[in-house]
C-alpha positions as CSV (number, residue, x, y, z in Angstrom):
1,M,-1.3,-29.2,-29.7
2,R,0.7,-29.0,-33.0
3,D,-2.4,-27.9,-34.9
4,Q,-3.3,-25.3,-32.3
5,L,0.2,-23.9,-32.4
6,S,0.2,-23.7,-36.1
7,N,-3.1,-21.8,-36.1
8,I,-1.7,-19.4,-33.5
9,I,1.4,-18.8,-35.6
10,D,-0.8,-18.2,-38.6
11,D,-2.8,-15.6,-36.7
12,I,0.4,-13.9,-35.5
13,K,1.6,-13.7,-39.0
14,H,-1.7,-12.0,-40.1
15,E,-2.0,-9.7,-37.1
16,K,-4.9,-11.7,-35.7
17,C,-3.4,-12.8,-32.4
18,I,-3.2,-10.7,-29.3
19,L,-0.9,-11.5,-26.3
20,I,-2.1,-10.7,-22.8
21,I,0.5,-11.2,-20.1
22,G,0.3,-11.3,-16.4
23,P,2.8,-11.5,-13.5
24,D,2.7,-15.4,-13.2
25,I,4.5,-16.0,-16.4
26,H,7.2,-17.8,-14.2
27,D,6.5,-20.6,-11.8
28,F,7.1,-19.4,-8.3
29,G,6.3,-22.8,-6.8
30,E,3.6,-23.0,-4.2
31,K,3.1,-19.1,-4.1
32,S,1.8,-16.8,-6.7
33,F,3.7,-13.7,-7.8
34,F,1.4,-11.5,-5.6
35,E,2.1,-13.7,-2.6
36,K,5.9,-13.5,-3.2
37,M,5.6,-9.7,-3.5
38,C,3.8,-9.5,-0.2
39,D,6.5,-11.5,1.5
40,D,8.9,-9.0,0.2
41,L,6.9,-5.9,1.1
42,F,6.2,-7.4,4.6
43,S,9.9,-8.1,5.2
44,N,10.5,-4.3,5.1
45,E,11.1,-3.2,8.8
46,H,8.8,-0.2,8.2
47,H,6.0,-2.2,6.6
48,D,3.7,-1.7,9.6
49,S,3.6,2.0,8.9
50,F,2.2,1.4,5.3
51,F,-0.4,-1.4,5.4
52,D,-2.1,-3.8,7.5
53,S,-0.4,-7.2,6.9
54,T,-3.0,-9.2,9.0
55,P,-4.7,-11.8,6.9
56,N,-8.0,-10.0,7.0
57,Y,-6.5,-7.1,5.1
58,V,-4.5,-8.9,2.5
59,F,-6.6,-10.1,-0.4
60,P,-4.6,-12.8,-2.5
61,N,-7.6,-13.6,-4.6
62,E,-7.9,-10.1,-5.8
63,E,-4.2,-9.4,-5.4
64,L,-4.9,-6.3,-3.4
65,L,-3.8,-4.6,-0.1
66,Q,-5.3,-2.4,2.5
67,L,-3.3,0.7,3.2
68,K,-3.3,2.4,6.6
69,P,-5.0,5.7,6.8
70,G,-3.0,8.7,5.6
71,I,-0.4,6.6,3.7
72,K,0.4,8.0,0.2
73,K,0.0,5.2,-2.3
74,R,3.0,6.3,-4.2
75,R,5.3,5.2,-1.4
76,V,3.9,1.7,-1.7
77,I,4.1,1.8,-5.5
78,K,7.8,2.5,-5.2
79,M,8.1,-0.5,-2.9
80,M,6.3,-2.6,-5.5
81,E,8.4,-1.2,-8.3
82,S,11.5,-2.3,-6.4
83,F,10.3,-5.8,-6.2
84,Y,9.4,-5.9,-9.9
85,K,12.9,-4.7,-10.8
86,K,14.4,-7.7,-8.9
87,Q,12.4,-10.3,-11.0
88,I,15.3,-11.1,-13.4
89,L,13.5,-14.4,-14.1
90,F,11.2,-12.4,-16.3
91,D,14.0,-11.5,-18.6
92,A,14.3,-14.7,-20.6
93,P,10.5,-15.1,-21.4
94,L,10.1,-11.5,-22.2
95,N,13.1,-11.5,-24.5
96,K,11.5,-14.2,-26.5
97,I,8.1,-12.4,-26.5
98,A,9.8,-9.3,-27.9
99,Q,11.1,-11.2,-30.8
100,I,7.8,-12.9,-31.7
101,P,6.0,-10.5,-34.0
102,F,2.8,-9.8,-32.0
103,H,1.2,-6.6,-33.1
104,L,-0.5,-5.9,-29.7
105,I,0.7,-6.8,-26.3
106,I,-1.7,-6.0,-23.3
107,S,0.2,-6.2,-20.1
108,F,-1.1,-6.8,-16.6
109,L,2.3,-5.8,-15.3
110,P,2.7,-2.1,-14.5
111,D,6.5,-2.0,-14.8
112,S,8.7,-1.0,-17.7
113,R,10.7,-4.2,-18.2
114,L,9.2,-5.2,-21.5
115,K,9.7,-1.7,-22.9
116,T,13.3,-1.7,-21.9
117,I,13.8,-5.1,-23.5
118,F,12.5,-3.8,-26.8
119,T,14.7,-0.8,-26.5
120,N,17.8,-2.7,-25.7
121,K,17.1,-5.0,-28.6
122,G,16.7,-2.1,-31.0
123,L,13.1,-3.2,-31.8
124,D,10.6,-0.5,-32.7
125,Y,7.4,-0.3,-30.6
126,S,5.0,2.1,-29.3
127,Y,3.7,2.4,-25.7
128,N,0.8,3.6,-23.7
129,Y,-1.1,2.7,-20.5
130,Y,-4.6,2.8,-19.0
131,P,-4.6,5.7,-16.4
132,A,-6.1,5.5,-13.0
133,E,-8.7,8.2,-13.3
134,E,-8.3,10.1,-16.6
135,V,-9.7,9.3,-20.0
136,P,-7.3,7.1,-21.8
137,V,-5.1,8.7,-24.5
138,Q,-6.2,7.7,-27.9
139,I,-3.7,5.8,-30.1
140,S,-2.4,7.9,-33.0
141,E,-2.2,6.6,-36.5
142,D,1.5,6.2,-36.4
143,S,1.2,4.0,-33.3
144,Y,-1.5,1.8,-34.6
145,P,-0.7,-1.8,-33.6
146,S,1.3,-3.7,-36.2
147,K,4.0,-6.4,-36.5
148,K,6.5,-3.7,-37.6
149,K,5.7,-1.4,-34.7
150,P,3.8,-3.3,-32.0
151,L,1.9,-1.5,-29.3
152,I,2.7,-2.4,-25.6
153,Y,-0.2,-1.4,-23.5
154,N,-0.1,-1.5,-19.7
155,L,-3.6,-2.2,-18.6
156,T,-3.1,-1.9,-14.9
157,G,-1.0,1.3,-14.6
158,D,2.5,2.4,-15.0
159,F,4.9,2.6,-12.1
160,E,6.8,5.5,-13.8
161,K,3.6,7.5,-13.5
162,N,3.0,6.4,-9.9
163,E,-0.1,4.6,-11.0
164,A,-0.9,0.9,-10.1
165,I,-3.9,-1.0,-8.8
166,V,-3.1,-1.6,-5.1
167,T,-6.4,-1.3,-3.2
168,F,-10.1,-2.1,-3.7
169,D,-10.8,1.5,-4.4
170,D,-8.2,1.4,-7.3
171,L,-9.8,-1.8,-8.7
172,F,-13.4,-0.5,-8.6
173,C,-12.2,2.8,-10.2
174,F,-10.4,0.8,-12.9
175,L,-13.3,-1.6,-13.7
176,S,-16.0,1.1,-13.6
177,G,-13.9,3.2,-16.1
178,I,-13.0,0.5,-18.5
179,M,-16.5,-0.8,-18.6
180,G,-18.2,2.6,-18.5
181,A,-17.2,6.2,-19.3
182,R,-13.5,5.5,-19.8
183,P,-13.3,2.7,-22.3
184,L,-10.1,1.5,-24.0
185,P,-8.8,3.6,-26.9
186,K,-10.5,3.1,-30.1
187,K,-7.5,1.7,-32.0
188,I,-7.1,-1.0,-29.3
189,Q,-10.8,-1.8,-29.5
190,E,-10.5,-2.2,-33.3
191,S,-7.5,-4.5,-32.8
192,L,-9.4,-6.6,-30.3
193,K,-12.5,-6.7,-32.5
194,Y,-10.6,-8.2,-35.5
195,A,-8.5,-10.7,-33.5
196,D,-9.0,-14.4,-34.0
197,S,-7.1,-15.6,-31.0
198,F,-5.8,-14.4,-27.8
199,I,-3.0,-15.8,-25.7
200,F,-3.3,-15.3,-22.0
201,F,0.1,-15.8,-20.5
202,G,0.5,-15.9,-16.7
203,V,-3.1,-14.6,-16.2
204,H,-5.4,-16.0,-13.4
205,F,-8.7,-16.8,-14.9
206,E,-10.3,-18.0,-11.6
207,R,-10.3,-14.4,-10.3
208,W,-13.7,-12.8,-10.7
209,H,-12.4,-9.4,-11.7
210,V,-10.2,-11.0,-14.3
211,Q,-13.1,-12.8,-15.8
212,L,-15.0,-9.5,-16.1
213,L,-12.1,-7.8,-17.6
214,L,-11.2,-10.5,-20.2
215,K,-14.9,-10.6,-21.2
216,Q,-14.7,-6.9,-21.8
217,I,-11.6,-7.2,-24.0
218,T,-12.8,-10.3,-26.0
219,L,-16.3,-9.2,-26.8
220,N,-15.9,-10.5,-30.3
221,G,-15.7,-14.1,-29.0
222,G,-12.6,-15.0,-30.9
223,I,-10.8,-18.4,-30.6
224,N,-9.0,-18.0,-27.3
225,Y,-6.0,-19.9,-26.0
226,S,-4.9,-19.8,-22.4
227,V,-1.6,-20.7,-21.0
228,L,-1.5,-21.3,-17.2
229,K,0.9,-22.7,-14.7
230,N,0.6,-26.5,-14.4
231,G,-2.4,-27.2,-12.2
232,S,-3.7,-23.6,-12.3
233,A,-6.9,-24.7,-13.9
234,S,-7.1,-28.1,-12.2
235,S,-10.5,-27.4,-10.7
236,N,-13.1,-28.6,-13.1
237,D,-15.6,-26.1,-11.7
238,V,-13.3,-23.2,-12.5
239,C,-12.3,-24.7,-15.9
240,L,-15.9,-25.2,-17.0
241,F,-17.1,-21.9,-15.6
242,V,-14.4,-20.0,-17.4
243,R,-14.8,-22.0,-20.7
244,R,-18.6,-21.3,-20.7
245,R,-18.2,-17.6,-19.7
246,L,-15.2,-16.7,-21.9
247,E,-15.1,-19.5,-24.5
248,V,-11.5,-20.2,-23.5
249,D,-9.5,-23.3,-24.5
250,F,-7.1,-24.3,-21.8
251,L,-3.8,-25.6,-23.0
252,M,-2.5,-27.4,-20.0
253,D,1.2,-26.8,-20.7
254,D,3.7,-25.1,-18.6
255,P,3.8,-21.5,-19.9
256,L,7.4,-21.4,-20.5
257,D,7.4,-24.7,-22.4
258,F,4.5,-23.3,-24.6
259,L,6.4,-20.1,-25.1
260,D,9.6,-22.1,-26.2
261,N,7.4,-24.0,-28.7
262,L,5.9,-20.9,-30.0
263,Y,9.2,-19.2,-30.3
264,D,10.7,-22.2,-32.1
265,G,7.7,-22.4,-34.5
266,C,8.1,-18.7,-35.3
267,H,11.8,-19.3,-35.9
268,E,11.0,-22.1,-38.4
269,E,8.8,-19.8,-40.2
270,N,11.5,-17.1,-40.3
271,M,9.2,-14.7,-38.3
272,L,11.4,-13.7,-35.4
273,K,12.5,-10.1,-35.2
274,N,16.0,-9.0,-34.9
275,G,16.9,-5.4,-33.8
276,S,19.1,-3.1,-35.7
277,P,22.7,-2.9,-34.4
278,I,23.5,-0.1,-31.9
279,A,26.9,0.4,-33.4
280,K,29.4,-0.8,-36.0
281,V,33.0,-1.4,-34.8
282,F,36.2,-2.7,-36.3
283,I,38.4,-5.1,-34.4
284,S,42.2,-4.8,-35.1
285,Y,44.1,-7.7,-33.8
286,S,46.8,-10.2,-34.6
287,H,45.7,-13.6,-35.8
288,K,48.1,-15.1,-33.3
289,D,45.8,-13.9,-30.5
290,K,42.8,-16.2,-30.4
291,L,41.0,-13.8,-28.0
292,G,40.4,-11.6,-30.9
293,M,37.6,-13.9,-32.1
294,E,36.2,-14.3,-28.5
295,I,35.9,-10.5,-28.4
296,Y,34.2,-10.5,-31.7
297,N,31.7,-13.1,-30.5
298,L,31.0,-11.2,-27.2
299,L,30.3,-8.0,-29.0
300,K,28.0,-9.7,-31.6
301,S,26.0,-11.0,-28.6
302,K,25.5,-7.5,-27.5
303,R,23.9,-6.4,-30.8
304,I,27.0,-4.7,-32.2
305,E,27.9,-5.1,-35.8
306,V,31.5,-6.1,-35.9
307,M,34.0,-5.9,-38.8
308,I,37.0,-8.2,-38.4
309,D,39.4,-9.2,-41.1
310,E,39.1,-12.9,-40.5
311,V,35.4,-12.6,-40.9
312,S,34.6,-9.6,-43.0
313,M,37.8,-8.9,-45.0
314,P,39.2,-11.5,-47.5
315,G,42.9,-12.1,-47.6
316,G,44.9,-9.7,-49.8
317,Q,42.4,-6.9,-49.6
318,K,43.8,-3.6,-50.7
319,I,44.4,-0.9,-48.3
320,T,42.0,1.3,-50.2
321,D,39.2,-1.2,-49.5
322,F,40.2,-1.3,-45.9
323,V,40.0,2.5,-45.7
324,N,36.4,2.3,-47.0
325,I,35.6,-0.1,-44.2
326,I,37.1,2.2,-41.6
327,R,35.0,5.0,-42.9
328,E,31.9,3.1,-42.2
329,V,32.5,2.1,-38.7
330,D,31.7,4.1,-35.5
331,F,34.6,2.7,-33.3
332,C,37.8,0.8,-33.5
333,I,38.8,-1.7,-31.0
334,P,42.6,-2.5,-31.1
335,V,43.4,-5.8,-29.2
336,L,46.8,-4.9,-27.9
337,S,49.3,-7.7,-27.1
338,K,52.9,-8.7,-27.6
339,N,51.9,-10.1,-31.0
340,S,49.8,-7.1,-32.2
341,L,52.1,-4.4,-31.0
342,R,54.8,-6.1,-33.2
343,S,52.5,-6.4,-36.2
344,P,53.0,-3.8,-39.0
345,W,49.4,-4.5,-40.3
346,V,47.8,-3.9,-36.9
347,M,49.8,-0.7,-36.5
348,K,48.6,0.4,-40.0
349,E,45.0,-0.2,-39.1
350,I,45.3,1.7,-35.9
351,Q,47.1,4.5,-37.8
352,E,44.2,4.7,-40.4
353,C,41.6,4.8,-37.6
354,L,43.4,7.7,-36.0
355,Q,43.9,9.5,-39.3
356,Y,40.1,9.3,-39.9
357,G,39.1,10.4,-36.4
358,K,37.6,7.0,-35.3
359,P,37.4,6.7,-31.6
360,L,39.6,4.0,-30.3
361,I,38.7,1.6,-27.4
362,P,41.9,-0.3,-26.7
363,V,41.7,-3.7,-25.1
364,C,44.9,-5.1,-23.6
365,I,45.2,-8.9,-23.2
366,D,48.7,-8.8,-21.7
367,N,51.0,-6.1,-20.2
368,E,53.0,-5.4,-23.4
369,L,51.6,-1.9,-23.8
370,S,53.3,-0.8,-20.6
371,I,56.5,-2.7,-21.4
372,I,57.4,-2.2,-24.9
373,T,59.4,0.8,-26.0
374,S,60.0,2.5,-29.4
375,K,63.6,1.3,-29.4
376,Q,62.4,-2.3,-28.9
377,A,60.0,-2.0,-31.8
378,E,62.7,-0.5,-34.0
379,I,64.9,-3.5,-33.2
380,V,62.2,-6.0,-34.1
381,A,61.4,-4.0,-37.4
382,N,65.1,-3.8,-38.4
383,D,65.6,-7.4,-37.9
384,R,62.6,-8.2,-40.0
385,I,63.7,-5.8,-42.7
386,T,67.1,-7.4,-42.8
387,E,65.5,-10.9,-43.3
388,I,63.4,-9.5,-46.1
389,N,66.4,-8.0,-47.8
390,L,68.2,-11.3,-47.7
391,K,65.2,-13.0,-49.2
392,I,65.1,-10.5,-52.1
393,I,68.9,-11.0,-52.8
394,E,68.5,-14.8,-52.7
395,S,65.5,-14.7,-55.1
396,G,67.6,-13.0,-57.8
397,M,65.1,-10.1,-57.8
398,A,62.4,-12.4,-59.3
399,G,58.9,-12.6,-58.0
400,I,59.7,-10.1,-55.2
401,D,56.5,-8.0,-55.3
402,N,55.1,-9.5,-52.0
403,L,58.5,-9.1,-50.3
404,L,58.7,-5.4,-51.3
405,V,55.2,-4.8,-49.9
406,E,56.1,-6.5,-46.6
407,R,59.3,-4.5,-46.4
408,E,57.4,-1.2,-47.0
409,R,55.0,-2.2,-44.2
410,W,57.9,-2.7,-41.8
411,L,59.5,0.6,-42.9
412,E,56.4,2.4,-42.2
413,Y,56.0,0.7,-38.9
414,N,59.4,2.0,-38.0
415,R,58.4,5.5,-39.0
416,S,55.0,5.7,-37.2
417,F,55.3,3.3,-34.2
418,S,56.5,6.0,-31.6
419,K,53.6,8.3,-32.3
420,I,51.0,5.5,-32.3
421,L,52.4,4.1,-29.0
422,S,52.2,7.6,-27.4
423,E,48.6,7.9,-28.5
424,L,47.6,4.4,-27.2
425,K,49.2,5.1,-23.9
426,S,47.3,8.3,-23.4
427,M,44.0,6.5,-23.8
428,K,41.7,4.8,-21.5
429,Y,42.0,1.1,-22.1
430,Y,40.5,-2.2,-20.9
431,K,42.4,-5.1,-19.4
432,I,41.1,-8.4,-20.3
433,D,41.7,-11.6,-18.4
434,N,42.5,-14.6,-20.7
435,D,40.5,-16.9,-18.4
436,N,37.4,-14.5,-18.1
437,P,37.0,-12.3,-21.2
438,N,33.4,-11.5,-20.3
439,D,34.3,-9.1,-17.4
440,F,35.2,-6.3,-19.6
441,I,32.4,-6.4,-22.2
442,N,29.9,-4.3,-20.3
443,G,32.3,-1.4,-19.9
444,V,33.1,-1.6,-23.6
445,V,29.4,-1.6,-24.6
446,K,28.7,1.4,-22.3
447,D,31.5,3.3,-24.1
448,I,30.2,2.4,-27.5
449,T,26.6,3.3,-26.6
450,G,27.6,6.5,-24.8
């Protein structure tokens, strides 16, 4: 298995491996994905109006349905699309697939989940699909499948175009087209021709129409690897038949285990793709508030580049350097608390952000913003200035540079606090619970991404 995995990774690296994915990438237990979908469709109280759900008119082997006369197929497609959208179990494997640098991904799933994952990760890609009746659109030069910009090709339709293979008529139209007058786009045929390995992930080889289709897209007879659910190829007759017809090697691993091993192998080779950040933000906070670093980690997990003094700014950095950092960010997130609202440095950071027109997304970790007054802040500042003056006198005016800098910060805090407080109170802000800081993050990300 290790040698096979190494060969596959090498083929991926050289754009010689094509991934073909089907709906059974997740183990649904005793039932297939299609059977689970039928259960969902038939649970609709109006299902009798759409299709005949008697056993004679449901075809699990071909994964097809019989619609009742006069029913518009697009209504059924919308019901199927709704079921696909609920399959959040697909997210984890598809997220890993998006990071593995396949140059061409052929999908038997007619939904947009994989596209959405690529988009959300900030990963470049191109997309097209095989239409139900029209001649397929040719792939342009700038969309030629590559590791840098992989092509996602939906082979069995596109829900967003109201196209999917639902009935026998759809299947026959599809097979006669792809094997006849409406072949796959030339760029895809070229990629298939030069591929040395294919990974079939969640695809049922025992289905006659799938065998025909896979024979069509692997005409060059490359080294083929199949990943099936445990026991899916347990029938020796099917196994030998498929091996003889399609020259397929069955890797009898659980598909998710195989994907994990492939992902880890690509990680070891430093091959995994990481998307570009969707935004750059600066977090202004008091180091006494440990939630500042939690917010930092939460935002990082959402593909947001975060600048924060404990991580990105060494101690003693000059204010001019800080201003340069502020100029580069898209947003500032002040973490407001009893500590930060009494910090001259945090107030200075907020003031600079306001001065340079950087949008602020305040996050309150306690109720201090609604409690503190300018008078209270003035008392805090004056007490601190008095302490500093005493230290200056006690030092005999020797080595007082840092004390003078600190005193000036508190003087500026006094001068600017009232205006900054007024600005902050006029803004929309998020309230974060110390016990559950995750609750607010989606709202913040939505504000950042617009």
